[in-house]
Structures are given as C-alpha cells and as structure tokens.
DRENTORKOL-3810 file (N, C-alpha, C; in nm, 4 decimals):
REM DRENTORKOL-3810
@n.u->0.0762; n.v->-0.1435; n.w->-0.0096; ca.u->0.0423; ca.v->0.0048; ca.w->0.0040; c.u->0.0683; c.v->0.1343; c.w->-0.0196
@n.u->0.0535; n.v->0.1893; n.w->-0.0968; ca.u->0.2049; ca.v->0.3465; ca.w->-0.1343; c.u->0.0868; c.v->0.4508; c.w->0.0151
@n.u->0.1660; n.v->0.5148; n.w->0.0548; ca.u->0.1080; ca.v->0.6414; ca.w->0.1281; c.u->0.1759; c.v->0.7245; c.w->0.1526
@n.u->0.1396; n.v->0.8617; n.w->0.2505; ca.u->0.2725; ca.v->0.9622; ca.w->0.2459; c.u->0.3794; c.v->0.9203; c.w->0.2708
@n.u->0.4340; n.v->0.8236; n.w->0.3594; ca.u->0.5361; ca.v->0.7716; ca.w->0.4070; c.u->0.6365; c.v->0.7369; c.w->0.2934
@n.u->0.5477; n.v->0.6917; n.w->0.1317; ca.u->0.5908; ca.v->0.5505; ca.w->0.0368; c.u->0.7680; c.v->0.6641; c.w->0.0016
@n.u->0.8845; n.v->0.5893; n.w->-0.0439; ca.u->0.9705; ca.v->0.6737; ca.w->-0.0849; c.u->0.9708; c.v->0.6382; c.w->-0.2820
@n.u->1.0997; n.v->0.7446; n.w->-0.3240; ca.u->1.0683; ca.v->0.6910; ca.w->-0.4633; c.u->1.1223; c.v->0.5981; c.w->-0.5268
@n.u->1.2079; n.v->0.5139; n.w->-0.4084; ca.u->1.2718; ca.v->0.4244; ca.w->-0.4421; c.u->1.2009; c.v->0.3278; c.w->-0.4086
@n.u->0.9998; n.v->0.2918; n.w->-0.3031; ca.u->0.9447; ca.v->0.1987; ca.w->-0.3519; c.u->0.8233; c.v->0.2444; c.w->-0.4041
@n.u->0.8232; n.v->0.3519; n.w->-0.4664; ca.u->0.7235; ca.v->0.3663; ca.w->-0.5941; c.u->0.8212; c.v->0.3132; c.w->-0.7106
@n.u->0.9156; n.v->0.3202; n.w->-0.7464; ca.u->1.0016; ca.v->0.2208; ca.w->-0.8451; c.u->0.9951; c.v->0.1122; c.w->-0.8133
@n.u->1.0386; n.v->0.0261; n.w->-0.7020; ca.u->0.9953; ca.v->-0.1310; ca.w->-0.6925; c.u->0.8487; c.v->-0.1982; c.w->-0.7418
@n.u->0.7500; n.v->-0.0886; n.w->-0.6588; ca.u->0.6346; ca.v->-0.1246; ca.w->-0.6923; c.u->0.6024; c.v->-0.1862; c.w->-0.8623
@n.u->0.6482; n.v->-0.0255; n.w->-0.9311; ca.u->0.6196; ca.v->-0.0290; ca.w->-1.1069; c.u->0.6522; c.v->-0.1497; c.w->-1.1235
@n.u->0.8208; n.v->-0.1649; n.w->-1.1015; ca.u->0.9176; ca.v->-0.2641; ca.w->-1.1615; c.u->0.8489; c.v->-0.3916; c.w->-1.1389
@n.u->0.7586; n.v->-0.4761; n.w->-1.0066; ca.u->0.6691; ca.v->-0.5631; ca.w->-0.9421; c.u->0.6128; c.v->-0.5846; c.w->-1.0536
@n.u->0.5384; n.v->-0.5226; n.w->-1.0420; ca.u->0.3769; ca.v->-0.4885; ca.w->-1.1263; c.u->0.3895; c.v->-0.5266; c.w->-1.2134
@n.u->0.4966; n.v->-0.4536; n.w->-1.2857; ca.u->0.5452; ca.v->-0.4908; ca.w->-1.4890; c.u->0.5925; c.v->-0.6109; c.w->-1.4717
@n.u->0.6816; n.v->-0.6647; n.w->-1.3976; ca.u->0.7336; ca.v->-0.8235; ca.w->-1.4348; c.u->0.6268; c.v->-0.9038; c.w->-1.4290
@n.u->0.4872; n.v->-0.8843; n.w->-1.2940; ca.u->0.4191; ca.v->-0.9699; ca.w->-1.2625; c.u->0.2773; c.v->-0.9401; c.w->-1.3950
@n.u->0.2918; n.v->-0.8574; n.w->-1.4374; ca.u->0.1404; ca.v->-0.8429; ca.w->-1.4751; c.u->0.0633; c.v->-0.7894; c.w->-1.4599
@n.u->0.0615; n.v->-0.7213; n.w->-1.3369; ca.u->0.0026; ca.v->-0.6963; ca.w->-1.2637; c.u->-0.0728; c.v->-0.5543; c.w->-1.2663
@n.u->-0.1878; n.v->-0.5364; n.w->-1.3812; ca.u->-0.3306; ca.v->-0.4838; ca.w->-1.3160; c.u->-0.3452; c.v->-0.3868; c.w->-1.2368
@n.u->-0.3984; n.v->-0.4712; n.w->-1.1517; ca.u->-0.4677; ca.v->-0.4144; ca.w->-1.0200; c.u->-0.3755; c.v->-0.2956; c.w->-0.9764
@n.u->-0.2654; n.v->-0.3921; n.w->-0.9370; ca.u->-0.1463; ca.v->-0.2646; ca.w->-0.8944; c.u->-0.0839; c.v->-0.1572; c.w->-0.9609
@n.u->-0.0947; n.v->-0.1263; n.w->-1.0950; ca.u->-0.0214; ca.v->-0.0307; ca.w->-1.2020; c.u->-0.1126; c.v->0.0747; c.w->-1.1730
@n.u->-0.3161; n.v->-0.0252; n.w->-1.1377; ca.u->-0.3738; ca.v->0.1132; ca.w->-1.0947; c.u->-0.3732; c.v->0.2420; c.w->-0.9990
@n.u->-0.3321; n.v->0.1012; n.w->-0.8766; ca.u->-0.3308; ca.v->0.1520; ca.w->-0.7539; c.u->-0.1634; c.v->0.3089; c.w->-0.7659
@n.u->-0.0985; n.v->0.2640; n.w->-0.8092; ca.u->0.0428; ca.v->0.3341; ca.w->-0.7952; c.u->0.0166; c.v->0.4638; c.w->-0.9237
@n.u->-0.0859; n.v->0.4348; n.w->-1.0681; ca.u->-0.1398; ca.v->0.5296; ca.w->-1.1107; c.u->-0.2053; c.v->0.6503; c.w->-1.0227
@n.u->-0.3193; n.v->0.6011; n.w->-0.8978; ca.u->-0.4195; ca.v->0.6529; ca.w->-0.8489; c.u->-0.3353; c.v->0.7196; c.w->-0.7454
@n.u->-0.2201; n.v->0.6716; n.w->-0.6827; ca.u->-0.1351; ca.v->0.7361; ca.w->-0.5767; c.u->-0.0757; c.v->0.8752; c.w->-0.6187
@n.u->0.0431; n.v->0.8435; n.w->-0.7412; ca.u->0.1067; ca.v->0.8897; ca.w->-0.8227; c.u->-0.0302; c.v->1.0266; c.w->-0.9043
@n.u->-0.1036; n.v->0.9982; n.w->-0.9349; ca.u->-0.1713; ca.v->1.0852; ca.w->-0.9941; c.u->-0.2834; c.v->1.2030; c.w->-0.9104
@n.u->-0.3430; n.v->1.1370; n.w->-0.8449; ca.u->-0.4347; ca.v->1.1217; ca.w->-0.7515; c.u->-0.3595; c.v->1.2385; c.w->-0.6202
@n.u->-0.2706; n.v->1.0916; n.w->-0.5085; ca.u->-0.3178; ca.v->1.1192; ca.w->-0.4382; c.u->-0.1474; c.v->1.2193; c.w->-0.3557
@n.u->-0.0676; n.v->1.2454; n.w->-0.4193; ca.u->0.1070; ca.v->1.2815; ca.w->-0.4367; c.u->0.0701; c.v->1.4462; c.w->-0.4971
@n.u->0.1143; n.v->1.5532; n.w->-0.3976; ca.u->0.1684; ca.v->1.6840; ca.w->-0.5112; c.u->0.3095; c.v->1.6763; c.w->-0.6324
@n.u->0.2586; n.v->1.7382; n.w->-0.7397; ca.u->0.4379; ca.v->1.7763; ca.w->-0.8322; c.u->0.5541; c.v->1.7659; c.w->-0.7429
@n.u->0.5565; n.v->1.8303; n.w->-0.5482; ca.u->0.6821; ca.v->1.8056; ca.w->-0.5552; c.u->0.7095; c.v->1.6399; c.w->-0.5054
@n.u->0.6517; n.v->1.5773; n.w->-0.5003; ca.u->0.6355; ca.v->1.4652; ca.w->-0.4424; c.u->0.8264; c.v->1.3972; c.w->-0.4403
@n.u->0.8275; n.v->1.3295; n.w->-0.3800; ca.u->0.9528; ca.v->1.2721; ca.w->-0.3991; c.u->1.1361; c.v->1.3911; c.w->-0.4145
@n.u->1.0676; n.v->1.5050; n.w->-0.3764; ca.u->1.2383; ca.v->1.6203; ca.w->-0.3684; c.u->1.2100; c.v->1.5874; c.w->-0.5444
@n.u->1.1277; n.v->1.6701; n.w->-0.5903; ca.u->1.0680; ca.v->1.6166; ca.w->-0.7842; c.u->1.1115; c.v->1.4798; c.w->-0.8656
@n.u->1.1570; n.v->1.3852; n.w->-0.7653; ca.u->1.1205; ca.v->1.2594; ca.w->-0.8937; c.u->0.9974; c.v->1.1879; c.w->-0.9648
@n.u->0.8469; n.v->1.2318; n.w->-0.9049; ca.u->0.7155; ca.v->1.2154; ca.w->-0.9169; c.u->0.7866; c.v->1.2406; c.w->-1.0906
@n.u->0.7909; n.v->1.3249; n.w->-1.1532; ca.u->0.8035; ca.v->1.3248; ca.w->-1.3360; c.u->0.9090; c.v->1.2348; c.w->-1.3987
@n.u->0.9986; n.v->1.1613; n.w->-1.3136; ca.u->1.0745; ca.v->1.0497; ca.w->-1.3578; c.u->0.9822; c.v->0.9317; c.w->-1.3353
@n.u->0.9057; n.v->0.8958; n.w->-1.1917; ca.u->0.8015; ca.v->0.7510; ca.w->-1.2033; c.u->0.6976; c.v->0.8110; c.w->-1.2842
@n.u->0.6381; n.v->0.9244; n.w->-1.3288; ca.u->0.4955; ca.v->0.9064; ca.w->-1.4423; c.u->0.5356; c.v->0.8565; c.w->-1.5672
@n.u->0.6702; n.v->0.9023; n.w->-1.6254; ca.u->0.7801; ca.v->0.8191; ca.w->-1.7137; c.u->0.7710; c.v->0.6377; c.w->-1.6987
@n.u->0.8688; n.v->0.6457; n.w->-1.6279; ca.u->0.8305; ca.v->0.4465; ca.w->-1.5531; c.u->0.6811; c.v->0.4046; c.w->-1.5411
@n.u->0.6042; n.v->0.4816; n.w->-1.5115; ca.u->0.4755; ca.v->0.3924; ca.w->-1.4781; c.u->0.4156; c.v->0.3917; c.w->-1.6707
@n.u->0.4383; n.v->0.5366; n.w->-1.6879; ca.u->0.3758; ca.v->0.5146; ca.w->-1.7887; c.u->0.4355; c.v->0.4236; c.w->-1.9381
@n.u->0.5815; n.v->0.3806; n.w->-1.9536; ca.u->0.6120; ca.v->0.2301; ca.w->-2.0239; c.u->0.5764; c.v->0.1518; c.w->-1.9528
@n.u->0.5515; n.v->0.0952; n.w->-1.7981; ca.u->0.4818; ca.v->-0.0417; ca.w->-1.7654; c.u->0.3558; c.v->-0.0265; c.w->-1.8636
@n.u->0.3290; n.v->0.0609; n.w->-1.8080; ca.u->0.1699; ca.v->0.1202; ca.w->-1.8702; c.u->0.1274; c.v->0.0335; c.w->-2.0366
@n.u->0.2455; n.v->0.0881; n.w->-2.1144; ca.u->0.2622; ca.v->0.0516; ca.w->-2.2263; c.u->0.2794; c.v->-0.0779; c.w->-2.2609
@n.u->0.3583; n.v->-0.1377; n.w->-2.1571; ca.u->0.3405; ca.v->-0.3272; ca.w->-2.1433; c.u->0.2488; c.v->-0.3949; c.w->-2.0785
@n.u->0.1846; n.v->-0.3709; n.w->-2.0180; ca.u->0.0475; ca.v->-0.4360; ca.w->-2.0136; c.u->-0.0546; c.v->-0.3779; c.w->-2.1179
@n.u->-0.0458; n.v->-0.2917; n.w->-2.1873; ca.u->-0.1554; ca.v->-0.2107; ca.w->-2.2611; c.u->-0.2525; c.v->-0.1364; c.w->-2.2280
@n.u->-0.2194; n.v->-0.0578; n.w->-2.1546; ca.u->-0.3276; ca.v->0.0421; ca.w->-2.0411; c.u->-0.2379; c.v->0.2074; c.w->-2.0841
@n.u->-0.3233; n.v->0.1750; n.w->-2.1840; ca.u->-0.2395; ca.v->0.2803; ca.w->-2.2624; c.u->-0.3275; c.v->0.4411; c.w->-2.2428
@n.u->-0.4406; n.v->0.3446; n.w->-2.1486; ca.u->-0.5269; ca.v->0.5077; ca.w->-2.0564; c.u->-0.4097; c.v->0.5919; c.w->-1.9064
@n.u->-0.3758; n.v->0.5179; n.w->-1.8493; ca.u->-0.2527; ca.v->0.4906; ca.w->-1.7720; c.u->-0.1899; c.v->0.6527; c.w->-1.8120
@n.u->-0.1221; n.v->0.5185; n.w->-1.9632; ca.u->-0.0042; ca.v->0.5500; ca.w->-2.0120; c.u->-0.0291; c.v->0.7447; c.w->-2.0353
@n.u->-0.1263; n.v->0.7495; n.w->-2.1015; ca.u->-0.1672; ca.v->0.9334; ca.w->-2.1788; c.u->-0.1728; c.v->1.0131; c.w->-2.0104
@n.u->-0.2482; n.v->0.9296; n.w->-1.9391; ca.u->-0.2738; ca.v->0.9876; ca.w->-1.7811; c.u->-0.1656; c.v->1.0302; c.w->-1.7526
@n.u->-0.0152; n.v->0.9632; n.w->-1.7925; ca.u->0.1270; ca.v->0.9795; ca.w->-1.6826; c.u->0.2356; c.v->1.0367; c.w->-1.7582
@n.u->0.1574; n.v->1.0515; n.w->-1.8882; ca.u->0.2058; ca.v->1.1439; ca.w->-2.0127; c.u->0.1597; c.v->1.2573; c.w->-2.0092
@n.u->0.0962; n.v->1.2826; n.w->-1.9962; ca.u->0.0322; ca.v->1.4160; ca.w->-2.0006; c.u->0.0412; c.v->1.4797; c.w->-1.8426
@n.u->0.0148; n.v->1.4336; n.w->-1.7620; ca.u->0.0851; ca.v->1.5032; ca.w->-1.6225; c.u->0.1705; c.v->1.5537; c.w->-1.6116
@n.u->0.3029; n.v->1.4711; n.w->-1.6835; ca.u->0.4293; ca.v->1.4700; ca.w->-1.7479; c.u->0.4285; c.v->1.6206; c.w->-1.7683
@n.u->0.3602; n.v->1.5991; n.w->-1.9168; ca.u->0.3852; ca.v->1.7635; ca.w->-2.0405; c.u->0.3416; c.v->1.7884; c.w->-1.9143
@n.u->0.2026; n.v->1.8734; n.w->-1.8458; ca.u->0.2602; ca.v->1.9354; ca.w->-1.7853; c.u->0.3229; c.v->2.0845; c.w->-1.6816
@n.u->0.3102; n.v->1.8784; n.w->-1.5920; ca.u->0.3173; ca.v->1.9352; ca.w->-1.4813; c.u->0.5399; c.v->1.9714; c.w->-1.4386
@n.u->0.5776; n.v->1.8572; n.w->-1.5360; ca.u->0.7392; ca.v->1.8628; ca.w->-1.4603; c.u->0.7921; c.v->1.8902; c.w->-1.5883
@n.u->0.7910; n.v->2.0065; n.w->-1.6674; ca.u->0.8723; ca.v->2.0495; ca.w->-1.7700; c.u->1.0064; c.v->2.1710; c.w->-1.7397
END
C-alpha cells in the first residue's frame, strides 16, 4: 500500500514488480497514488521520472489510458 510516507525508491520497486508480474491492479493503484494522492513536489522532484516509468509499464501491459494520463501530467507539471 502506497501512502504519504512512501519513498520514490519504493514506488520504483512497486512499478517494476507490477510490470514483471503483469499486475494491472497494482499499476492502477500506483497510478492513483501518483496522479491523485501526491503533488508535483513528491519525492523532491522525482515524480516526473516516476510518471515516465509508470507510463512505460502501462504500455507494456497495454493500458493506454494510464500511459496517456501519466504522459499528459508529466508534460504539464514537469517541464
């Protein structure tokens, strides 16, 4: 479970795990966390990188909706 005390490293591990296990439910949970629960300054500016990783993992699982949301969010808030 991801919460306010979650580190960027933990999010990266969760993304990799979900991608390797083809776990769409976990990908959705991670997306909700990064897109809805934390702000643009999460993890001292690494949120943009995390969104990119999540977009790639989402594409790997053929979840284009999450990938598009991540790319759009990154384009708007992390340039």
